[in-house]
C-alpha atoms as an extended CHARMM CRD file, in Angstrom:
* protein
*
       232  EXT
         1         1  MET       CA              0.0000000000        0.0000000000        0.0000000000  PROA      1               0.0000000000
         2         2  ALA       CA              1.4030000000        3.3800000000       -1.0360000000  PROA      2               0.0000000000
         3         3  VAL       CA              2.2160000000        6.1760000000        1.3920000000  PROA      3               0.0000000000
         4         4  TYR       CA              1.1170000000        9.5140000000       -0.0310000000  PROA      4               0.0000000000
         5         5  GLN       CA              3.4550000000       12.4380000000       -0.5780000000  PROA      5               0.0000000000
         6         6  LEU       CA              1.3760000000       15.3770000000        0.5680000000  PROA      6               0.0000000000
         7         7  PRO       CA              0.8760000000       18.3810000000       -1.7370000000  PROA      7               0.0000000000
         8         8  ARG       CA              1.4210000000       21.9890000000       -0.7480000000  PROA      8               0.0000000000
         9         9  GLU       CA             -2.2960000000       22.4170000000       -0.1170000000  PROA      9               0.0000000000
        10        10  PRO       CA             -3.4830000000       21.2770000000        3.3470000000  PROA      10              0.0000000000
        11        11  ILE       CA             -5.3630000000       18.2200000000        2.0960000000  PROA      11              0.0000000000
        12        12  PHE       CA             -5.0450000000       14.5320000000        2.9410000000  PROA      12              0.0000000000
        13        13  PRO       CA             -6.0750000000       11.2000000000        1.4470000000  PROA      13              0.0000000000
        14        14  HSD       CA             -8.8440000000        9.3400000000        3.2540000000  PROA      14              0.0000000000
        15        15  PRO       CA             -7.6190000000        7.4690000000        6.3510000000  PROA      15              0.0000000000
        16        16  ASP       CA             -8.7290000000        4.2160000000        4.7420000000  PROA      16              0.0000000000
        17        17  GLU       CA             -5.6820000000        4.6150000000        2.4860000000  PROA      17              0.0000000000
        18        18  ALA       CA             -3.2760000000        4.2390000000        5.4260000000  PROA      18              0.0000000000
        19        19  THR       CA             -0.8550000000        1.3320000000        5.6990000000  PROA      19              0.0000000000
        20        20  PRO       CA             -1.6790000000       -1.4820000000        8.1710000000  PROA      20              0.0000000000
        21        21  ASP       CA              0.3000000000        0.3100000000       10.8960000000  PROA      21              0.0000000000
        22        22  GLY       CA             -1.5780000000        3.5590000000       10.2700000000  PROA      22              0.0000000000
        23        23  LEU       CA              0.9250000000        5.5810000000        8.2210000000  PROA      23              0.0000000000
        24        24  LEU       CA             -1.0050000000        7.6960000000        5.7360000000  PROA      24              0.0000000000
        25        25  GLY       CA              1.1870000000       10.4680000000        4.3630000000  PROA      25              0.0000000000
        26        26  ILE       CA              4.5990000000       12.0350000000        4.3140000000  PROA      26              0.0000000000
        27        27  GLY       CA              5.7670000000       15.6150000000        3.9410000000  PROA      27              0.0000000000
        28        28  GLY       CA              3.7760000000       18.8240000000        3.9970000000  PROA      28              0.0000000000
        29        29  ASP       CA              4.1640000000       21.2110000000        6.9090000000  PROA      29              0.0000000000
        30        30  LEU       CA              2.8500000000       21.9250000000       10.3900000000  PROA      30              0.0000000000
        31        31  SER       CA              0.9200000000       25.0730000000        9.5210000000  PROA      31              0.0000000000
        32        32  PRO       CA             -2.2210000000       25.7300000000       11.5690000000  PROA      32              0.0000000000
        33        33  ARG       CA             -4.4060000000       25.1260000000        8.4980000000  PROA      33              0.0000000000
        34        34  ARG       CA             -2.8800000000       21.7280000000        7.8610000000  PROA      34              0.0000000000
        35        35  LEU       CA             -2.9700000000       20.6570000000       11.5120000000  PROA      35              0.0000000000
        36        36  VAL       CA             -6.6230000000       21.6390000000       11.8810000000  PROA      36              0.0000000000
        37        37  ALA       CA             -7.4850000000       19.8190000000        8.6600000000  PROA      37              0.0000000000
        38        38  ALA       CA             -5.5930000000       16.7600000000        9.8890000000  PROA      38              0.0000000000
        39        39  TYR       CA             -7.2440000000       16.5140000000       13.3050000000  PROA      39              0.0000000000
        40        40  ALA       CA            -10.6960000000       17.1500000000       11.8680000000  PROA      40              0.0000000000
        41        41  SER       CA            -10.0640000000       14.1870000000        9.5330000000  PROA      41              0.0000000000
        42        42  GLY       CA             -8.7690000000       11.7970000000       12.1860000000  PROA      42              0.0000000000
        43        43  ILE       CA             -5.0940000000       12.2580000000       11.2840000000  PROA      43              0.0000000000
        44        44  PHE       CA             -2.1370000000       13.4000000000       13.4070000000  PROA      44              0.0000000000
        45        45  PRO       CA              1.6190000000       13.9990000000       12.9230000000  PROA      45              0.0000000000
        46        46  TRP       CA              4.1640000000       11.7700000000       14.6390000000  PROA      46              0.0000000000
        47        47  TYR       CA              7.8280000000       11.5930000000       13.6950000000  PROA      47              0.0000000000
        48        48  ASN       CA             11.3670000000       11.8660000000       15.0250000000  PROA      48              0.0000000000
        49        49  ASN       CA             13.9630000000       14.5890000000       14.5740000000  PROA      49              0.0000000000
        50        50  ASP       CA             15.6990000000       12.8700000000       11.6670000000  PROA      50              0.0000000000
        51        51  ASP       CA             12.4860000000       11.9420000000        9.8370000000  PROA      51              0.0000000000
        52        52  PRO       CA             10.3210000000       13.8840000000        7.4200000000  PROA      52              0.0000000000
        53        53  ILE       CA              6.8770000000       14.8070000000        8.7690000000  PROA      53              0.0000000000
        54        54  LEU       CA              4.8060000000       11.6100000000        8.9860000000  PROA      54              0.0000000000
        55        55  TRP       CA              1.0070000000       11.5730000000        9.2430000000  PROA      55              0.0000000000
        56        56  TRP       CA             -0.9390000000        8.7530000000       10.8860000000  PROA      56              0.0000000000
        57        57  SER       CA             -4.4610000000        7.3940000000       11.2600000000  PROA      57              0.0000000000
        58        58  PRO       CA             -4.1920000000        4.0600000000       13.1040000000  PROA      58              0.0000000000
        59        59  ASP       CA             -6.7620000000        1.2810000000       13.1520000000  PROA      59              0.0000000000
        60        60  PRO       CA             -7.9330000000        0.5840000000       15.8020000000  PROA      60              0.0000000000
        61        61  ARG       CA             -8.0110000000        3.9720000000       17.4870000000  PROA      61              0.0000000000
        62        62  MET       CA             -7.7640000000        4.5420000000       21.2170000000  PROA      62              0.0000000000
        63        63  ILE       CA            -10.2600000000        6.8790000000       22.8770000000  PROA      63              0.0000000000
        64        64  ILE       CA            -11.6990000000        7.4680000000       26.3170000000  PROA      64              0.0000000000
        65        65  TYR       CA            -15.2510000000        8.4870000000       27.0350000000  PROA      65              0.0000000000
        66        66  PRO       CA            -15.0930000000       11.1840000000       29.7210000000  PROA      66              0.0000000000
        67        67  ASP       CA            -17.4390000000        9.3450000000       32.0810000000  PROA      67              0.0000000000
        68        68  LYS       CA            -15.4560000000        6.0870000000       31.8820000000  PROA      68              0.0000000000
        69        69  PHE       CA            -12.2180000000        7.2000000000       33.5220000000  PROA      69              0.0000000000
        70        70  LYS       CA            -11.1440000000        4.5010000000       35.9960000000  PROA      70              0.0000000000
        71        71  LEU       CA            -10.4470000000        6.3280000000       39.2400000000  PROA      71              0.0000000000
        72        72  ALA       CA             -8.4170000000        3.9420000000       41.3750000000  PROA      72              0.0000000000
        73        73  LYS       CA             -8.8230000000        4.1800000000       45.1460000000  PROA      73              0.0000000000
        74        74  SER       CA             -5.2530000000        5.4060000000       45.6330000000  PROA      74              0.0000000000
        75        75  LEU       CA             -5.6810000000        8.1100000000       43.0040000000  PROA      75              0.0000000000
        76        76  ARG       CA             -8.9900000000        9.1960000000       44.5210000000  PROA      76              0.0000000000
        77        77  GLN       CA             -7.2890000000        9.5340000000       47.8900000000  PROA      77              0.0000000000
        78        78  ARG       CA             -4.4940000000       11.6410000000       46.3770000000  PROA      78              0.0000000000
        79        79  ILE       CA             -7.0420000000       13.9220000000       44.7060000000  PROA      79              0.0000000000
        80        80  ASN       CA             -9.0730000000       14.2460000000       47.9050000000  PROA      80              0.0000000000
        81        81  LYS       CA             -5.9370000000       15.2390000000       49.8290000000  PROA      81              0.0000000000
        82        82  LYS       CA             -5.5490000000       18.1630000000       47.4010000000  PROA      82              0.0000000000
        83        83  GLN       CA             -1.8160000000       17.6030000000       47.0750000000  PROA      83              0.0000000000
        84        84  PHE       CA             -1.9280000000       19.3230000000       43.6870000000  PROA      84              0.0000000000
        85        85  ASN       CA             -3.5820000000       22.4450000000       42.3550000000  PROA      85              0.0000000000
        86        86  ILE       CA             -5.0670000000       22.2890000000       38.8590000000  PROA      86              0.0000000000
        87        87  ARG       CA             -4.5190000000       25.0720000000       36.3630000000  PROA      87              0.0000000000
        88        88  ILE       CA             -5.6510000000       25.2550000000       32.7540000000  PROA      88              0.0000000000
        89        89  ASP       CA             -3.7500000000       27.0930000000       30.0120000000  PROA      89              0.0000000000
        90        90  PHE       CA             -1.6180000000       28.8200000000       32.6240000000  PROA      90              0.0000000000
        91        91  ALA       CA              1.7760000000       27.5630000000       31.4290000000  PROA      91              0.0000000000
        92        92  PHE       CA              1.1600000000       25.9150000000       28.0560000000  PROA      92              0.0000000000
        93        93  GLU       CA              4.6700000000       26.4480000000       26.7000000000  PROA      93              0.0000000000
        94        94  GLU       CA              6.2320000000       25.0560000000       29.8570000000  PROA      94              0.0000000000
        95        95  VAL       CA              4.0100000000       21.9670000000       29.6390000000  PROA      95              0.0000000000
        96        96  ILE       CA              5.2220000000       21.2950000000       26.0930000000  PROA      96              0.0000000000
        97        97  GLU       CA              8.8280000000       21.7970000000       27.1650000000  PROA      97              0.0000000000
        98        98  GLN       CA              8.4160000000       19.3380000000       30.0360000000  PROA      98              0.0000000000
        99        99  CYS       CA              6.6800000000       16.7870000000       27.7920000000  PROA      99              0.0000000000
       100       100  LYS       CA              9.6090000000       17.1770000000       25.4330000000  PROA      100             0.0000000000
       101       101  THR       CA             12.3890000000       16.7710000000       28.0120000000  PROA      101             0.0000000000
       102       102  VAL       CA             11.1670000000       14.6490000000       30.9420000000  PROA      102             0.0000000000
       103       103  LYS       CA             12.3970000000       11.0840000000       30.5000000000  PROA      103             0.0000000000
       104       104  ARG       CA              9.9090000000        8.2290000000       30.3810000000  PROA      104             0.0000000000
       105       105  LYS       CA             10.5630000000        4.6930000000       31.5240000000  PROA      105             0.0000000000
       106       106  ASP       CA              9.0550000000        3.2420000000       28.3350000000  PROA      106             0.0000000000
       107       107  ALA       CA             10.7080000000        5.5360000000       25.7650000000  PROA      107             0.0000000000
       108       108  ASN       CA             14.0850000000        6.6360000000       24.5350000000  PROA      108             0.0000000000
       109       109  GLY       CA             14.1710000000       10.3380000000       23.7750000000  PROA      109             0.0000000000
       110       110  THR       CA             11.1200000000       12.2090000000       22.5490000000  PROA      110             0.0000000000
       111       111  TRP       CA              9.1090000000       12.5960000000       19.3930000000  PROA      111             0.0000000000
       112       112  ILE       CA              8.3240000000       16.2520000000       20.1720000000  PROA      112             0.0000000000
       113       113  THR       CA             10.6670000000       18.1460000000       17.8510000000  PROA      113             0.0000000000
       114       114  ASN       CA             11.2860000000       21.8810000000       18.1030000000  PROA      114             0.0000000000
       115       115  GLU       CA              9.1870000000       22.2460000000       14.9510000000  PROA      115             0.0000000000
       116       116  MET       CA              6.2790000000       20.4250000000       16.5590000000  PROA      116             0.0000000000
       117       117  ALA       CA              6.5220000000       22.3950000000       19.7990000000  PROA      117             0.0000000000
       118       118  ASP       CA              6.4230000000       25.6710000000       17.8630000000  PROA      118             0.0000000000
       119       119  ALA       CA              3.4240000000       24.4540000000       15.8610000000  PROA      119             0.0000000000
       120       120  TYR       CA              1.3500000000       23.6160000000       18.9430000000  PROA      120             0.0000000000
       121       121  ILE       CA              2.2980000000       26.8720000000       20.5980000000  PROA      121             0.0000000000
       122       122  ARG       CA              0.8540000000       28.6300000000       17.5480000000  PROA      122             0.0000000000
       123       123  LEU       CA             -2.3450000000       26.6040000000       17.9300000000  PROA      123             0.0000000000
       124       124  HSD       CA             -2.4730000000       27.5920000000       21.5960000000  PROA      124             0.0000000000
       125       125  GLN       CA             -2.1120000000       31.2390000000       20.6500000000  PROA      125             0.0000000000
       126       126  MET       CA             -5.0800000000       30.7130000000       18.3090000000  PROA      126             0.0000000000
       127       127  GLY       CA             -7.0860000000       29.2990000000       21.2230000000  PROA      127             0.0000000000
       128       128  ILE       CA             -7.4160000000       25.7020000000       19.9880000000  PROA      128             0.0000000000
       129       129  ALA       CA             -4.5800000000       23.9480000000       21.8460000000  PROA      129             0.0000000000
       130       130  HSD       CA             -4.7700000000       23.6580000000       25.6170000000  PROA      130             0.0000000000
       131       131  SER       CA             -2.9730000000       22.3610000000       28.6840000000  PROA      131             0.0000000000
       132       132  VAL       CA             -4.2300000000       20.8890000000       31.9370000000  PROA      132             0.0000000000
       133       133  GLU       CA             -1.5710000000       21.3110000000       34.6140000000  PROA      133             0.0000000000
       134       134  THR       CA             -0.8210000000       19.9400000000       38.0850000000  PROA      134             0.0000000000
       135       135  TRP       CA              1.0040000000       22.3300000000       40.3780000000  PROA      135             0.0000000000
       136       136  GLU       CA              2.6120000000       21.7430000000       43.7650000000  PROA      136             0.0000000000
       137       137  GLY       CA              2.8180000000       25.2020000000       45.2530000000  PROA      137             0.0000000000
       138       138  ASN       CA              4.4460000000       27.3320000000       42.5680000000  PROA      138             0.0000000000
       139       139  LYS       CA              6.0890000000       24.3790000000       40.8010000000  PROA      139             0.0000000000
       140       140  LEU       CA              4.6960000000       22.6550000000       37.7250000000  PROA      140             0.0000000000
       141       141  VAL       CA              4.9460000000       18.9180000000       38.4320000000  PROA      141             0.0000000000
       142       142  GLY       CA              2.7090000000       17.3380000000       35.7910000000  PROA      142             0.0000000000
       143       143  GLY       CA              0.3100000000       17.9670000000       32.9930000000  PROA      143             0.0000000000
       144       144  LEU       CA             -0.8500000000       17.2840000000       29.4780000000  PROA      144             0.0000000000
       145       145  TYR       CA             -1.6480000000       19.1610000000       26.3120000000  PROA      145             0.0000000000
       146       146  GLY       CA             -3.6910000000       18.6280000000       23.1900000000  PROA      146             0.0000000000
       147       147  VAL       CA             -5.9370000000       20.1320000000       20.5510000000  PROA      147             0.0000000000
       148       148  SER       CA             -9.6460000000       20.8800000000       20.8560000000  PROA      148             0.0000000000
       149       149  LEU       CA            -11.9690000000       20.9440000000       17.8490000000  PROA      149             0.0000000000
       150       150  GLY       CA            -15.7340000000       20.5990000000       17.9070000000  PROA      150             0.0000000000
       151       151  SER       CA            -16.6300000000       18.4650000000       20.9220000000  PROA      151             0.0000000000
       152       152  VAL       CA            -13.4070000000       16.4210000000       20.9300000000  PROA      152             0.0000000000
       153       153  PHE       CA            -10.1210000000       16.8190000000       22.7830000000  PROA      153             0.0000000000
       154       154  PHE       CA             -7.1910000000       15.2780000000       20.9100000000  PROA      154             0.0000000000
       155       155  GLY       CA             -4.5930000000       14.3760000000       23.5300000000  PROA      155             0.0000000000
       156       156  GLU       CA             -0.9770000000       14.7340000000       22.4710000000  PROA      156             0.0000000000
       157       157  SER       CA              1.3950000000       14.1760000000       25.3920000000  PROA      157             0.0000000000
       158       158  MET       CA              1.6980000000       14.2300000000       29.1690000000  PROA      158             0.0000000000
       159       159  PHE       CA              4.4560000000       14.2840000000       31.7790000000  PROA      159             0.0000000000
       160       160  HSD       CA              4.9230000000       13.9560000000       35.5120000000  PROA      160             0.0000000000
       161       161  LYS       CA              7.6050000000       14.8230000000       38.0550000000  PROA      161             0.0000000000
       162       162  ARG       CA              5.5900000000       13.6110000000       41.0360000000  PROA      162             0.0000000000
       163       163  THR       CA              3.7980000000       10.3080000000       41.4390000000  PROA      163             0.0000000000
       164       164  ASP       CA              0.3590000000       10.4120000000       39.7710000000  PROA      164             0.0000000000
       165       165  ALA       CA              0.7060000000       14.0620000000       38.7100000000  PROA      165             0.0000000000
       166       166  SER       CA             -0.1320000000       13.3250000000       35.0650000000  PROA      166             0.0000000000
       167       167  LYS       CA             -2.9760000000       10.9930000000       36.0780000000  PROA      167             0.0000000000
       168       168  VAL       CA             -4.4700000000       13.7690000000       38.1790000000  PROA      168             0.0000000000
       169       169  ALA       CA             -4.3150000000       16.1180000000       35.1830000000  PROA      169             0.0000000000
       170       170  PHE       CA             -5.9170000000       13.4810000000       32.9540000000  PROA      170             0.0000000000
       171       171  TYR       CA             -8.6740000000       12.8510000000       35.4840000000  PROA      171             0.0000000000
       172       172  HSD       CA             -9.4880000000       16.5460000000       35.6300000000  PROA      172             0.0000000000
       173       173  LEU       CA             -9.5040000000       16.7030000000       31.8380000000  PROA      173             0.0000000000
       174       174  THR       CA            -12.2130000000       14.0280000000       31.8060000000  PROA      174             0.0000000000
       175       175  VAL       CA            -14.1860000000       15.9340000000       34.4450000000  PROA      175             0.0000000000
       176       176  LEU       CA            -13.9150000000       19.1260000000       32.3970000000  PROA      176             0.0000000000
       177       177  ALA       CA            -14.8790000000       17.2620000000       29.2230000000  PROA      177             0.0000000000
       178       178  GLN       CA            -18.0830000000       16.1170000000       30.9110000000  PROA      178             0.0000000000
       179       179  LYS       CA            -18.8370000000       19.6180000000       32.1800000000  PROA      179             0.0000000000
       180       180  ILE       CA            -18.5150000000       21.2360000000       28.7460000000  PROA      180             0.0000000000
       181       181  GLY       CA            -20.1790000000       18.4250000000       26.8050000000  PROA      181             0.0000000000
       182       182  PHE       CA            -17.3240000000       16.7550000000       24.9570000000  PROA      182             0.0000000000
       183       183  GLU       CA            -18.0910000000       13.4580000000       23.2320000000  PROA      183             0.0000000000
       184       184  PHE       CA            -14.7360000000       11.7690000000       23.7650000000  PROA      184             0.0000000000
       185       185  ILE       CA            -10.9890000000       12.2740000000       24.1720000000  PROA      185             0.0000000000
       186       186  ASP       CA             -8.7490000000       10.9360000000       21.4230000000  PROA      186             0.0000000000
       187       187  CYS       CA             -5.7830000000        8.9940000000       22.8370000000  PROA      187             0.0000000000
       188       188  GLN       CA             -4.4450000000        8.0200000000       19.4050000000  PROA      188             0.0000000000
       189       189  VAL       CA             -2.4560000000        4.8050000000       19.9160000000  PROA      189             0.0000000000
       190       190  SER       CA             -3.1190000000        2.0420000000       22.4240000000  PROA      190             0.0000000000
       191       191  ASN       CA             -0.8920000000        1.5460000000       25.4470000000  PROA      191             0.0000000000
       192       192  GLU       CA             -1.2710000000       -0.2770000000       28.7530000000  PROA      192             0.0000000000
       193       193  HSD       CA             -1.1420000000        2.8900000000       30.8470000000  PROA      193             0.0000000000
       194       194  LEU       CA             -4.1430000000        4.4410000000       29.0910000000  PROA      194             0.0000000000
       195       195  LEU       CA             -6.0320000000        1.1530000000       29.1100000000  PROA      195             0.0000000000
       196       196  SER       CA             -5.6150000000        1.0580000000       32.8870000000  PROA      196             0.0000000000
       197       197  LEU       CA             -7.2550000000        4.4900000000       33.0940000000  PROA      197             0.0000000000
       198       198  GLY       CA            -10.3330000000        3.4650000000       31.1300000000  PROA      198             0.0000000000
       199       199  ALA       CA             -9.3580000000        4.1310000000       27.5310000000  PROA      199             0.0000000000
       200       200  GLU       CA            -10.5100000000        1.6330000000       24.9220000000  PROA      200             0.0000000000
       201       201  GLU       CA             -9.8230000000        0.6880000000       21.3230000000  PROA      201             0.0000000000
       202       202  ILE       CA            -12.4680000000        1.1550000000       18.6590000000  PROA      202             0.0000000000
       203       203  PRO       CA            -12.3710000000        0.4910000000       14.8980000000  PROA      203             0.0000000000
       204       204  ARG       CA            -11.1560000000        3.4470000000       12.8590000000  PROA      204             0.0000000000
       205       205  ASP       CA            -14.4120000000        3.5580000000       10.8830000000  PROA      205             0.0000000000
       206       206  ASN       CA            -16.3550000000        3.9900000000       14.1310000000  PROA      206             0.0000000000
       207       207  PHE       CA            -13.9180000000        6.6500000000       15.2700000000  PROA      207             0.0000000000
       208       208  LEU       CA            -14.3230000000        8.5940000000       12.0170000000  PROA      208             0.0000000000
       209       209  ASP       CA            -18.1220000000        8.4490000000       12.2310000000  PROA      209             0.0000000000
       210       210  MET       CA            -18.0110000000        9.7470000000       15.8090000000  PROA      210             0.0000000000
       211       211  LEU       CA            -15.5390000000       12.4200000000       14.7880000000  PROA      211             0.0000000000
       212       212  ASP       CA            -17.7580000000       13.6440000000       11.9560000000  PROA      212             0.0000000000
       213       213  ASN       CA            -20.6410000000       14.0430000000       14.3960000000  PROA      213             0.0000000000
       214       214  ALA       CA            -18.4570000000       15.7900000000       16.9660000000  PROA      214             0.0000000000
       215       215  MET       CA            -17.1280000000       18.3000000000       14.4270000000  PROA      215             0.0000000000
       216       216  VAL       CA            -20.6250000000       19.7620000000       14.0830000000  PROA      216             0.0000000000
       217       217  ALA       CA            -20.2840000000       21.3280000000       17.5380000000  PROA      217             0.0000000000
       218       218  GLU       CA            -18.7970000000       24.7960000000       17.9040000000  PROA      218             0.0000000000
       219       219  THR       CA            -15.1330000000       24.8170000000       18.9070000000  PROA      219             0.0000000000
       220       220  LEU       CA            -14.5620000000       26.4370000000       22.3070000000  PROA      220             0.0000000000
       221       221  GLN       CA            -11.7130000000       28.7520000000       21.3500000000  PROA      221             0.0000000000
       222       222  GLY       CA             -9.7190000000       30.9890000000       23.6340000000  PROA      222             0.0000000000
       223       223  ASN       CA             -7.9350000000       30.5040000000       26.9390000000  PROA      223             0.0000000000
       224       224  TRP       CA             -9.5850000000       27.7580000000       28.9620000000  PROA      224             0.0000000000
       225       225  GLY       CA             -8.4470000000       29.2170000000       32.2720000000  PROA      225             0.0000000000
       226       226  LYS       CA            -12.0240000000       30.4200000000       32.6360000000  PROA      226             0.0000000000
       227       227  PHE       CA            -13.0830000000       26.7870000000       33.0650000000  PROA      227             0.0000000000
       228       228  GLU       CA            -10.9390000000       26.1920000000       36.1540000000  PROA      228             0.0000000000
       229       229  LYS       CA            -13.9210000000       27.1010000000       38.3480000000  PROA      229             0.0000000000
       230       230  LEU       CA            -15.7780000000       24.0800000000       36.9330000000  PROA      230             0.0000000000
       231       231  LEU       CA            -13.2270000000       21.8150000000       38.6320000000  PROA      231             0.0000000000
       232       232  LEU       CA            -13.6260000000       23.2130000000       42.1420000000  PROA      232             0.0000000000
C-alpha cells in the first residue's frame, strides 16, 4: 500500500488509504491550516527529529469516554488530599517543554521536535490547543496538552515529576470534558497505561463516524483558564 506524498495544499487522502500500521502520508508542513485539517479528519503527525513529517491514522483507534475514567482508590485519595492544584492554560509552553524533556521509563528520547513544539504553541495562541496542569505550590509537576476541535479533545502528550501528577491532570480533563459536553478524548495509539485508566480501542471507521458528528459542535476557542472554576 502506497504512502502519499502530501501536496502543498493542506489536504489529505482518506484514512482508509493508510498502511496497516496507520501511516497515511509524508511531507507537507505543520501550519495551523494543515494541523486543523488533519485533526478534523482523524489524522495526526508523529515523527522523530531525523524523519520527514509523517502523518498517521491508526486502526484501531484509542479513545476514552469522559465518564469512563477509571479512578483507582489510591488516586482518589491523592485527589481528595488536594496535594496538587489544577490550572488550565496557565503555562502551556512550559508543559510542552516538560513533555519534550522529561524522560519516560518506556521511551528513549522524545518525538516532540522543536518544529512540533512551535506548531502547537501557535495553535495555543489561536485558542485551539490547551494544557491541563498539576502544580505543587508554585512548581509545575505534571500535565498534558492537546488540541480541541468541535466536541473532541485530541490528547498529544503528558508528563509527571511527582507520582500520579499526570494521572491527576488526565482525570481533571475528563471531568472538564463532561462539564462542557465533549463526546470523547482521542488517545491516538493504544498503550497499557491508558487502558488502565479506562481508555478503549475502537475500529477506525467507528472513530471517524463519531468524529464527523463531533465536528458539528462549535469549537470552544480561547484561553480555557475560565473553566478552572468548573473543577472546584
